[in-house]
One Martini backbone bead per residue (centre of mass of N, CA, C, O) as a GRO file, in nm:
protein
  300
    1MET     BB    1  11.772  10.320   5.323
    2LEU     BB    2  11.955  10.292   5.037
    3VAL     BB    3  12.187  10.491   5.094
    4TRP     BB    4  12.307  10.337   5.331
    5GLU     BB    5  12.386  10.077   5.184
    6ARG     BB    6  12.582  10.209   4.987
    7TYR     BB    7  12.779  10.337   5.196
    8ILE     BB    8  12.849  10.076   5.347
    9LYS     BB    9  12.967   9.924   5.109
   10GLU     BB   10  13.192  10.136   5.052
   11PHE     BB   11  13.319  10.121   5.335
   12VAL     BB   12  13.411   9.826   5.319
   13SER     BB   13  13.601   9.867   5.078
   14TYR     BB   14  13.784  10.072   5.220
   15LEU     BB   15  13.877   9.888   5.458
   16LYS     BB   16  13.995   9.664   5.272
   17ILE     BB   17  14.174   9.825   5.058
   18GLU     BB   18  14.294  10.088   5.206
   19LYS     BB   19  14.329   9.974   5.516
   20GLY     BB   20  14.367   9.656   5.553
   21LEU     BB   21  14.161   9.503   5.712
   22SER     BB   22  14.017   9.278   5.884
   23GLU     BB   23  13.733   9.100   5.902
   24ASN     BB   24  13.674   9.161   6.201
   25SER     BB   25  13.697   9.473   6.183
   26ILE     BB   26  13.488   9.516   5.962
   27PHE     BB   27  13.250   9.394   6.114
   28ALA     BB   28  13.255   9.590   6.354
   29TYR     BB   29  13.219   9.857   6.198
   30THR     BB   30  12.958   9.782   6.052
   31ARG     BB   31  12.785   9.735   6.307
   32ASP     BB   32  12.809  10.026   6.412
   33VAL     BB   33  12.680  10.169   6.163
   34GLU     BB   34  12.410  10.014   6.175
   35LYS     BB   35  12.314  10.149   6.434
   36LEU     BB   36  12.300  10.432   6.311
   37ARG     BB   37  12.107  10.367   6.085
   38ASP     BB   38  11.862  10.277   6.257
   39TYR     BB   39  11.835  10.553   6.396
   40SER     BB   40  11.820  10.744   6.140
   41ILE     BB   41  11.557  10.631   6.020
   42THR     BB   42  11.371  10.737   6.257
   43ILE     BB   43  11.476  11.054   6.160
   44SER     BB   44  11.531  11.087   5.856
   45LYS     BB   45  11.856  11.020   5.803
   46ALA     BB   46  12.124  11.077   5.622
   47PRO     BB   47  12.462  11.070   5.615
   48ASP     BB   48  12.474  11.382   5.488
   49THR     BB   49  12.265  11.504   5.741
   50ILE     BB   50  12.422  11.457   5.980
   51ASP     BB   51  12.474  11.574   6.306
   52TYR     BB   52  12.600  11.628   6.613
   53GLN     BB   53  12.326  11.610   6.764
   54ASN     BB   54  12.244  11.334   6.661
   55LEU     BB   55  12.489  11.185   6.784
   56LYS     BB   56  12.436  11.256   7.079
   57LEU     BB   57  12.160  11.109   7.094
   58PHE     BB   58  12.268  10.830   7.017
   59ILE     BB   59  12.465  10.800   7.256
   60GLY     BB   60  12.244  10.831   7.470
   61GLU     BB   61  12.100  10.564   7.397
   62LEU     BB   62  12.334  10.376   7.467
   63TYR     BB   63  12.335  10.452   7.765
   64ASP     BB   64  12.034  10.374   7.826
   65LEU     BB   65  12.091  10.063   7.748
   66GLY     BB   66  12.373   9.992   7.919
   67LEU     BB   67  12.630  10.043   7.793
   68SER     BB   68  12.942  10.030   7.805
   69ALA     BB   69  13.212  10.226   7.774
   70ARG     BB   70  13.359  10.033   7.581
   71SER     BB   71  13.129  10.000   7.373
   72GLN     BB   72  13.092  10.300   7.309
   73ALA     BB   73  13.381  10.350   7.208
   74ARG     BB   74  13.369  10.153   6.971
   75ILE     BB   75  13.133  10.285   6.818
   76ILE     BB   76  13.260  10.565   6.785
   77SER     BB   77  13.500  10.466   6.621
   78GLY     BB   78  13.331  10.362   6.379
   79ILE     BB   79  13.195  10.634   6.312
   80LYS     BB   80  13.452  10.796   6.256
   81GLN     BB   81  13.539  10.624   6.015
   82PHE     BB   82  13.291  10.681   5.839
   83PHE     BB   83  13.327  11.000   5.824
   84THR     BB   84  13.606  10.992   5.703
   85PHE     BB   85  13.516  10.859   5.441
   86LEU     BB   86  13.305  11.076   5.352
   87LEU     BB   87  13.519  11.300   5.336
   88LEU     BB   88  13.704  11.165   5.119
   89GLU     BB   89  13.440  11.147   4.914
   90ASN     BB   90  13.278  11.425   4.934
   91THR     BB   91  12.993  11.390   5.087
   92ILE     BB   92  13.121  11.580   5.299
   93ASP     BB   93  13.244  11.887   5.452
   94SER     BB   94  13.198  11.778   5.750
   95ASP     BB   95  13.265  11.640   6.074
   96PRO     BB   96  13.028  11.542   6.317
   97SER     BB   97  13.239  11.350   6.501
   98GLU     BB   98  13.482  11.526   6.600
   99LEU     BB   99  13.342  11.610   6.900
  100LEU     BB  100  13.338  11.337   7.001
  101GLU     BB  101  13.344  11.173   7.307
  102GLN     BB  102  13.507  10.956   7.495
  103PRO     BB  103  13.464  10.743   7.725
  104LYS     BB  104  13.570  10.654   8.026
  105ILE     BB  105  13.824  10.405   8.081
  106GLY     BB  106  13.914  10.157   8.261
  107ARG     BB  107  14.189   9.983   8.321
  108LYS     BB  108  14.221   9.658   8.186
  109LEU     BB  109  14.362   9.386   8.299
  110PRO     BB  110  14.498   9.120   8.181
  111GLU     BB  111  14.510   8.797   8.177
  112VAL     BB  112  14.752   8.590   8.357
  113MET     BB  113  14.973   8.331   8.340
  114THR     BB  114  15.153   8.102   8.467
  115ILE     BB  115  15.385   7.872   8.404
  116GLU     BB  116  15.240   7.647   8.563
  117GLU     BB  117  14.965   7.672   8.418
  118ILE     BB  118  15.066   7.610   8.137
  119ASP     BB  119  15.184   7.332   8.204
  120SER     BB  120  14.912   7.209   8.299
  121LEU     BB  121  14.759   7.234   8.035
  122ILE     BB  122  14.957   7.066   7.862
  123ALA     BB  123  14.950   6.807   8.051
  124ALA     BB  124  14.626   6.760   7.997
  125ILE     BB  125  14.684   6.640   7.737
  126ASP     BB  126  14.572   6.382   7.521
  127LEU     BB  127  14.807   6.173   7.352
  128SER     BB  128  14.613   5.927   7.257
  129LYS     BB  129  14.516   6.144   7.073
  130ASP     BB  130  14.557   6.293   6.778
  131GLU     BB  131  14.487   6.593   6.876
  132GLY     BB  132  14.698   6.620   7.102
  133HIS     BB  133  14.950   6.703   6.935
  134ARG     BB  134  14.820   6.949   6.812
  135ASN     BB  135  14.746   7.101   7.078
  136ARG     BB  136  15.033   7.121   7.182
  137ALA     BB  137  15.141   7.288   6.945
  138ILE     BB  138  14.947   7.525   6.978
  139LEU     BB  139  15.020   7.615   7.269
  140GLU     BB  140  15.322   7.657   7.222
  141THR     BB  141  15.287   7.872   6.998
  142LEU     BB  142  15.124   8.082   7.150
  143TYR     BB  143  15.334   8.123   7.381
  144SER     BB  144  15.625   8.138   7.233
  145CYS     BB  145  15.500   8.367   7.001
  146GLY     BB  146  15.246   8.554   7.055
  147LEU     BB  147  14.981   8.486   6.910
  148ARG     BB  148  14.720   8.520   6.734
  149VAL     BB  149  14.459   8.327   6.647
  150SER     BB  150  14.452   8.410   6.343
  151GLU     BB  151  14.755   8.348   6.296
  152LEU     BB  152  14.752   8.047   6.363
  153VAL     BB  153  14.530   7.933   6.157
  154ASN     BB  154  14.716   8.067   5.904
  155LEU     BB  155  14.946   7.883   5.919
  156LYS     BB  156  15.223   7.797   5.712
  157PHE     BB  157  15.487   7.631   5.576
  158SER     BB  158  15.604   7.900   5.443
  159ASP     BB  159  15.646   8.023   5.755
  160LEU     BB  160  15.879   7.822   5.803
  161PHE     BB  161  16.217   7.891   5.969
  162PHE     BB  162  16.395   7.684   6.145
  163GLU     BB  163  16.694   7.725   6.062
  164GLU     BB  164  16.669   8.043   6.141
  165GLY     BB  165  16.451   8.073   6.394
  166PHE     BB  166  16.166   8.128   6.236
  167ILE     BB  167  15.849   8.291   6.192
  168ARG     BB  168  15.589   8.382   5.983
  169VAL     BB  169  15.360   8.665   6.022
  170ILE     BB  170  15.019   8.747   5.959
  171GLY     BB  171  14.876   9.032   6.042
  172LYS     BB  172  14.747   9.312   6.077
  173GLY     BB  173  14.694   9.446   5.770
  174ASN     BB  174  14.894   9.233   5.630
  175LYS     BB  175  15.133   9.216   5.819
  176GLU     BB  176  15.473   9.140   5.857
  177ARG     BB  177  15.655   8.901   6.069
  178LEU     BB  178  15.917   8.797   6.281
  179VAL     BB  179  15.946   8.501   6.492
  180PRO     BB  180  16.090   8.355   6.730
  181VAL     BB  181  16.178   8.004   6.765
  182SER     BB  182  16.160   7.730   6.944
  183ALA     BB  183  16.248   7.403   6.989
  184GLN     BB  184  15.969   7.317   7.102
  185VAL     BB  185  15.798   7.401   6.861
  186GLU     BB  186  15.940   7.240   6.647
  187LYS     BB  187  15.888   6.965   6.776
  188GLU     BB  188  15.571   6.970   6.791
  189ILE     BB  189  15.515   7.020   6.490
  190SER     BB  190  15.673   6.776   6.380
  191LEU     BB  191  15.513   6.555   6.525
  192TYR     BB  192  15.238   6.625   6.402
  193VAL     BB  193  15.313   6.611   6.099
  194ASP     BB  194  15.456   6.317   6.093
  195HIS     BB  195  15.210   6.149   6.272
  196ILE     BB  196  14.921   6.295   6.185
  197ARG     BB  197  14.874   6.480   5.932
  198LYS     BB  198  14.967   6.268   5.705
  199HIS     BB  199  14.681   6.092   5.761
  200LEU     BB  200  14.507   6.294   5.636
  201ASN     BB  201  14.221   6.412   5.458
  202ILE     BB  202  14.292   6.665   5.263
  203GLN     BB  203  14.153   6.946   5.175
  204LYS     BB  204  14.097   7.155   4.942
  205GLY     BB  205  14.312   7.437   5.024
  206ASN     BB  206  14.481   7.286   5.292
  207GLU     BB  207  14.778   7.187   5.227
  208HIS     BB  208  14.943   7.449   5.377
  209VAL     BB  209  14.812   7.404   5.640
  210ILE     BB  210  14.892   7.307   5.951
  211PHE     BB  211  14.622   7.330   6.116
  212LEU     BB  212  14.388   7.059   6.156
  213ASN     BB  213  14.122   6.881   6.133
  214ARG     BB  214  13.981   6.566   6.098
  215ARG     BB  215  13.883   6.664   5.791
  216GLY     BB  216  14.120   6.858   5.667
  217SER     BB  217  14.068   7.143   5.793
  218LYS     BB  218  14.066   7.445   5.896
  219LEU     BB  219  14.075   7.604   6.173
  220THR     BB  220  13.897   7.770   6.399
  221ARG     BB  221  13.873   8.004   6.639
  222VAL     BB  222  13.663   7.853   6.812
  223MET     BB  223  13.828   7.589   6.847
  224ILE     BB  224  14.052   7.714   7.020
  225PHE     BB  225  13.872   7.805   7.250
  226THR     BB  226  13.763   7.520   7.318
  227ILE     BB  227  14.027   7.380   7.391
  228ILE     BB  228  14.097   7.574   7.629
  229LYS     BB  229  13.838   7.546   7.793
  230GLN     BB  230  13.859   7.237   7.846
  231LEU     BB  231  14.135   7.244   7.990
  232SER     BB  232  14.056   7.439   8.214
  233GLU     BB  233  13.836   7.253   8.335
  234LYS     BB  234  14.015   7.000   8.386
  235ILE     BB  235  14.210   7.173   8.604
  236GLY     BB  236  14.043   7.403   8.754
  237MET     BB  237  14.048   7.686   8.646
  238LYS     BB  238  13.964   8.019   8.749
  239LYS     BB  239  14.043   8.150   8.507
  240ASN     BB  240  13.966   8.356   8.225
  241ILE     BB  241  14.047   8.204   7.929
  242SER     BB  242  14.237   8.247   7.621
  243PRO     BB  243  14.434   8.279   7.356
  244HIS     BB  244  14.521   8.573   7.450
  245THR     BB  245  14.654   8.488   7.720
  246PHE     BB  246  14.916   8.383   7.591
  247ARG     BB  247  15.008   8.659   7.484
  248HIS     BB  248  15.021   8.805   7.757
  249SER     BB  249  15.217   8.602   7.889
  250PHE     BB  250  15.449   8.636   7.699
  251ALA     BB  251  15.502   8.937   7.765
  252THR     BB  252  15.520   8.926   8.076
  253HIS     BB  253  15.757   8.717   8.102
  254LEU     BB  254  15.962   8.891   7.950
  255ILE     BB  255  15.958   9.137   8.133
  256GLU     BB  256  16.027   8.983   8.398
  257GLY     BB  257  16.308   8.880   8.260
  258GLY     BB  258  16.424   9.162   8.098
  259ALA     BB  259  16.316   9.243   7.841
  260ASN     BB  260  16.284   9.437   7.576
  261LEU     BB  261  16.016   9.627   7.496
  262ARG     BB  262  16.068   9.670   7.194
  263ALA     BB  263  16.091   9.371   7.121
  264ILE     BB  264  15.804   9.294   7.207
  265GLN     BB  265  15.652   9.480   7.013
  266GLU     BB  266  15.753   9.340   6.762
  267MET     BB  267  15.638   9.053   6.829
  268LEU     BB  268  15.329   9.166   6.844
  269GLY     BB  269  15.288   9.368   6.590
  270HIS     BB  270  15.317   9.706   6.647
  271GLU     BB  271  15.489   9.705   6.390
  272SER     BB  272  15.615   9.780   6.073
  273ILE     BB  273  15.677   9.473   5.898
  274THR     BB  274  15.873   9.345   5.640
  275THR     BB  275  16.046   9.123   5.439
  276THR     BB  276  16.243   9.363   5.324
  277GLU     BB  277  16.212   9.532   5.622
  278ILE     BB  278  16.354   9.393   5.871
  279TYR     BB  279  16.415   9.551   6.140
  280THR     BB  280  16.469   9.880   6.126
  281HIS     BB  281  16.516   9.937   6.459
  282LEU     BB  282  16.655   9.647   6.479
  283ASP     BB  283  16.862   9.408   6.540
  284GLN     BB  284  16.820   9.088   6.453
  285ARG     BB  285  17.005   8.938   6.657
  286TYR     BB  286  16.907   9.087   6.910
  287LEU     BB  287  16.609   9.010   6.893
  288ARG     BB  288  16.646   8.708   6.917
  289ASP     BB  289  16.813   8.704   7.181
  290ALA     BB  290  16.603   8.837   7.363
  291ILE     BB  291  16.388   8.613   7.340
  292MET     BB  292  16.570   8.353   7.389
  293SER     BB  293  16.671   8.450   7.681
  294PHE     BB  294  16.369   8.520   7.833
  295HIS     BB  295  16.213   8.278   7.767
  296PRO     BB  296  16.112   8.009   7.951
  297ARG     BB  297  16.134   7.786   7.717
  298ASN     BB  298  16.467   7.865   7.691
  299ASN     BB  299  16.540   7.784   8.024
  300GLU     BB  300  16.583   7.447   8.059
   0.00000   0.00000   0.00000
């Protein structure tokens, strides 16, 4: 039905412009709604005629397909966002997804590496290769700053405030935050930039991006996953790790070291922080001291 395509297109614009979501989140929500679209076409239902019973049957089909409770919950979340949008646009008078219940999900604890495992990964990097210094800087930045992989690949020189001891991070929803940066990260980034990056043939549009591939273009998220996967295999690590594991390890090690939980939440970007109103809930000097005092990289 063409009407579905029109509403989905408008929904994507809403998520991008009004909600300010990342491309990854928009893609996920769109994919969820497209599943509902495919089902609704089989029963000749347009978005504005779907009712609660239709949605219940749709969720039942997801269950019959063997989708995990976590996957079902994510799809339901996307559908709820879609009907919230239709309600705001006055396309529907009531939200048929309002009474949909999320399946119960067991709390899955994220994988966390020990400090020794992180040191082993970094030590396994071959510094005789040009990309070795880049990869070392990448892993140090992921761990010491607790960045998401999308935040890392988009890091620019204008985001580095080494003299002040911070880097600026553009997080989810285009929100900005400042993260305290260790001397180790500054050292590794400087080594990479001064000795490796300066010799690359940098592609147009990538002049300000810090981490580049051998062709002088911005690294992809997949490339960061690949780098970590290869290092993990090299040292024979049994844990299933990803770039996000460094972020979980960052938070866990700070908590174990006694850091204030509120400070860690700020560092992870779970609070709305802008460049003009930085650290509205916490004193800036206290926040920096909390991270710099308790992170293992700063206690050597």
